[in-house]
N, C-alpha and C positions, 0 to 999 in steps of 0.2 A: 427484405424481411416481409414476411406475410402479415398483412394487416389483419387485426384482430377486433371483433366487434364485442365491445365490453358493455355489461349491464351492471350498474352500480347498485349495490344493496347496502343501505345505511341502517345504523342502529344494531342492536342484538339480533342475531338470526336464530331461527328455530329449526333449521334443517339438520338432519341427522349428522353428526360429526363436526359441526360448525357452531355449535352452541356457545363455545368459548371466544368466538370472533366478534369484534365491534362492527367491522365492516370488511368487505371484500369485493372483488369484481369477478365476473364469469366470462370466459371466452366462449365463442360459439361452439367450442368442443366440450364445454362443460368443466374446463379447468378452472381452479380457483387462483386468482392472482391478486396482487396489491392487498394482501391480508393485514388487518390490524387486530391485534389481540385484545382481550378485555381490559388490559392495563394501557392501551393506546400505543404499543410497540409495533413497529413494522416486523413482519415475520414472512418467511418463505419466498417464493418467486414474485418479482415485480417488474412492471414495465412502466418507465417514466418518460413522459413526452415534454420537450421543451420547444416552444415555438419560436420562430424567428423574432428577434427583437433588436431594434436599433442597429441594423446592419449585421448583426450576428446571426449566422445560420442556426437554424434550429436542428434538433436531433432527437433520436429515441433511444434510450438505453434499457437494457434488460439484464437482470442478475438476481441475486439472492439476498435477502435481508436476515439477520439473526439478532434478535433482541434490539432492534432499531438501528443497527449498523451494518454496513455493507460487508459481506463475506464471500470469499471465492471469486470466481471469474465474472466480470461485468463486460458486456459488449455495447458499443455505441454505433448507431447507425444514421446516415444522413436522412433527413426528411424528404429530401428533393429526389433522391434516386435509390435510396435503400442500401448505399454502399457502406460497408463497414469502415468507420474512421477511427476507432480506438478499440483496444482490448486491454483491460487492466485486471489485476488481481489484488484481493483485498485480505486483510486479516486484522481483527479488532477494529474495523472501520477505517483502516488506513492502508495505503498502498504497501504491497508485499509481494516480492518476487518480480517476474517480468511484466512489463507493460509495452504495448505497441501502438504507435499511432500512424495514421495514414492520410493521404490527400483525399480530397472529395472525388478523385478519379481512381482512387484504390492503391496508389503507389505508397510503399512503405517509406516513411520519413525517419522514424527514430525508434530505437528500442531502448528502454530504461530499465534499471534494476533498482529495486527498493528493499529496505528492511524495516518492518513495523517493530516498534519497541513495546514489548509487553507492559500494559498499563499497571500491572500488579507488582512490578519490580522497580526498586529505587536505581539499580545498576544493571548493566548488561556487559557480557564479555563476548568478543567476537574475534574469530581467528583472522590473521592477516596472511595472505598468500604471496608468493614471488610473482611478480608481474610476468616474468619470463618463464615461469614454471607453475602454472596454476595448480598442481598437485603438491607442491611444497610449502608447507606451513612454516612461516619465518618468525612470527611473533603473534601475540595476542594484544588486544585493545580493550580496556574496561572504560565505560563512559558512564556518565550519569544519565538516567532516563528522564528525558523531558516529556515522555508520553507522545512523541511524534514518530513519523516515518522518516528515515534518513536515506540518502543515496548510498548504495552499497552493492558493488559488483561492477560489471562492464556496461557502459552506455555506448551505443553504436548509432552513428548518423549516416543516413543513406541519400544517394541522389535518387529522388523519387521517380525519375524518369528512366535512368539507366539501370537503377536497381543495384548500383555498386556503392560499397562503403567509401565514405569520404573522410570520416574521422572516428576514432574511438577514444573513450576516457574510462579510467577505472577508478572507483571511489571505495574508501573505507570509512564507513560511518560519516558520511558527508564531507569527507577530506579526499582531495584529489591525490592519487597514488602516482608518483613520478616513475620514469622508465627505469630508474635504479633501484626501485623498490621503496624509496623514502616517501614519506607522506607530508604533503603541504600542510602547514600549521600544526606540526607535531607537538608544539609546546601547549596546545589547547586539548590534546588527547594524551593518554599516558600508556605507551607501550610497555609491557611488562614481560620479563623473561619467563618462558614457559616453565622453568624449574624453580621459580623464585616466588610463587604466589599460589593461593587456592582461594578463588572467588567465593564470596558468600552464597551467591545464586548464580549458576551459569546460564547459558542460553537454553539448555534444555530443561531448566528448572530443578536441577539437582542441587540439594541444600548441603552446605558445608558448616563447620562450626564457627570459625573465627573470621572476622572481617580483616582483610590484608591491610598492611600499613600503606600500600599505594593508593588504596581507596581513600583512607583518612587523609593522605597528603593531597589528593585530588579534591576532596571536599574542602580542605582548608584553602587550597590555592584559589578555587573558583567561587568561595563564598562572596556573596554580594555582587557578583559580577553582573552587568546589564545584559539581558538576553538579546540576541541578535536575530532579527526576523529572517526565516529561511522558508523555502517551500517545504512544507511538512507532510505532504502526502495525504492529509485528511480529506475526507469526502465532502465536507461542508453541508452534509445532509442533517 
């Protein structure tokens, strides 16, 4: 990755087009990076450098902020040799879609699949597909929205030297899908027949009138349960 010479400008600026920015940096090509708006929120393209610390290798990552949260594709590069070591996708500041991770020599190690939960919804509904026939929808799962990203879709593990697949896993909203299509921990999520319910708000944001009985049962069953700590896909920024 090309090294950029950045010039830091602090405070409110008066250059045309940037009067609403509190601070930003300029590349040698005149591009504005690391923008902070008048409200103190990160906006637009950013480059973040993390130095080596306590044996942990440093890296530099680049991507896009929208209203202070990561959005879209972010790429991470080694400080040592500039090799790409990660490529992640974000929505609402949480992992969403495919993420790929590499060794410091460039070998692909793992592909992950995430689904960010819309922070504006209390529940979300997702289709569950047949493991052996990805185009066949066999059920739908409705879950309470905890404002996190969840494992959803296929995870693939590679031998980084040979480049061959060594293991695959399929998840449905953080639950492991078995070879027969059943879901591990089905007592904690509620599969609902496709013809037996109409969700209040579905994944596409379409509004319906009545809250289904299944959701009310889910709320009652899980009321007061202690939350379990899981990797949630948040950025930590």
